[in-house]
PAMIKOL-192330 format. One record per residue (C-alpha): x negated, y, z negated; residue in one letter. Coordinates in steps of 0.5 Angstrom, whole numbers, plus 500, padded with zeros to 3 digits. Layout:
N
XYZa...
end
This chain:
299
929885422m922885419t916888422s913881423e919880428t919886432v917886439r917891445a919886449g926884446a929889451a926885457g921888463t921892469w916893475l912899476l910898483g906892481d905893474l910889469m911893463v916892457n922896457r920900451i914903451g910909447f910917448g904920446a906927446m907927438r900924437l897931436t902934431g909933427s912937433a910938441a903941443f900946438h906946434q907943427g902940422t896936425p897928425r892924420d887922426r886915422g894914422q895915429v889911431i892905427d899907430v897906437l893899435r899897432r904899438a900895443v899889438d907889438l907888445g907895448v904895454n906902457h904909454i906915457d901921456t898927459a891931459a896937457f898934450y893937446f893941439s888945436r885939433l887933437r888931444s893925446a888922451n882922446e886919441l888913446i881912448n878912441s884907439a885902445l878902449a876898452p883897455y887891455a888888462d896889462d896896459l899901463v897908462i902913465a900921466t902927468k900933472v902940474g903944468p897948466v895950459r889954457d883953452a888956447c894952448g898957452e902955458w899959465t902958472d903951475r897947478a896949486r896942490p888943491d888943483q891937482l885933483r881936478g887935473q887927475v879927474e880930467e885925465n880920468l875923464r879923457q881916458l875913460g878910466r876909473d883910476h890912473l895907473d901912474v901919475v907923475n908930478l911934474r916939478v915946475m921949479g919949486q924947491d919943495s914938493i911936499s905939499e903937491d906930492f901929499g895932495a897926490l898921495a891923498e888921491l892914491r889913498d882914495a883909489g883914484l891913482v895906483r902909483h906915483l912918480g916924479l918928472s923933471n925932478a932933482h934928487p932932493a925932490h925924490l928925498a922929499q917924496a919918498q916918506p910921503i908915498a912910494p915913488v915908482v918912477c922918475v921921468q927926466n930929460r936924459y940922453g946921449i947929449d944930455a947927461r946932466g941928470g946922471a945923479e938921478m939915474l944912479h939914485a933911481c938904480a940904488a932904490q929900485g925906481i924906474a928911470f924914464v928919460p924923455f927926449f932920448a931921441i930928440a936930443g938937442v931938437g927937443r920939442e921941435a922934433g928929431a935931432v937937427h945935426a947928428e953927432h958923428e959918433q952916433v952916425l958911426t955906430v949906426a953905419r956899423t949896424h946898418g940901423v938909424s941913429p934913432s935906434q942907436v940913441r934908444l939902444a944906448w939909453t936902454l944900456h944905462q941900466g935895467k931900470h931904464v925905460l924908454a918912451i919914444p913917441g911917433t905918429g909914423n908907423p915906420d918910425h914905430l917899428i924902427d923905435n921898437l927894434a932898438a930893444g934888440a940892438l946890442q952895442l959893444t963896450e967899444e961902441e958904448l964908450a964911443l957914444l959916451d964921448s959925445v960932447d954934452c956941454t952944449a946940451s
end
């Protein structure tokens, strides 16, 4: 498949509330460097801006970002603003709030409910927008999120936020949030070798909520980047189709349900094309069963 024929819409669409998005989107976490946050080598600014514009040109209309995605030299939100503003009417930008990093990039205590408005306003400022399409509350180990989610619901009622979601959440958190305000998506870790969150995957399917896995490609590599040692099952399927293991991982992710959205991220234009091509990769039942056999006990 050539870059001219790759389109983000090949895997179909899903509604985030009333916002239609293609099921393959784009994650902004790695825009700032070769690894997450302040780790790794800073990305070339011009190349990253070109990748963002190319992604949108190829049909990506769902971008996941956060104000705490920054390195010593780069800010994901600022890069998105520089590359894509004025924004297309159909472009959906999802952000996250909850975690707090200081000016040096070090993690501190999570935001209190009364601090969440400031985090929302910081995302608005950096992105140059008057409202946020989707804001996910990143759960930081608390048993109850009612007060935090209630604070975001007030911002939704005030028009600063259109839709709300959850990240790093358990089914109990979803049950707490739903009576407060509609949840349009849940963003959790999930992948071929990280299937511990299947209960949430199924809960979202039953309620018509988008399930948005992160680290679907990185697997055991997580924030450090791509997988260090790939599973033989993934390599076998990749060789059969003549594609990269990353494509196989993303295709498997999309096969988990029509409500599943992928948000692979990259600052590399070749990797962008490779990721988007996964939407057209059809896996057989035998191949899906082989990939399901990957050992998840070490993840």
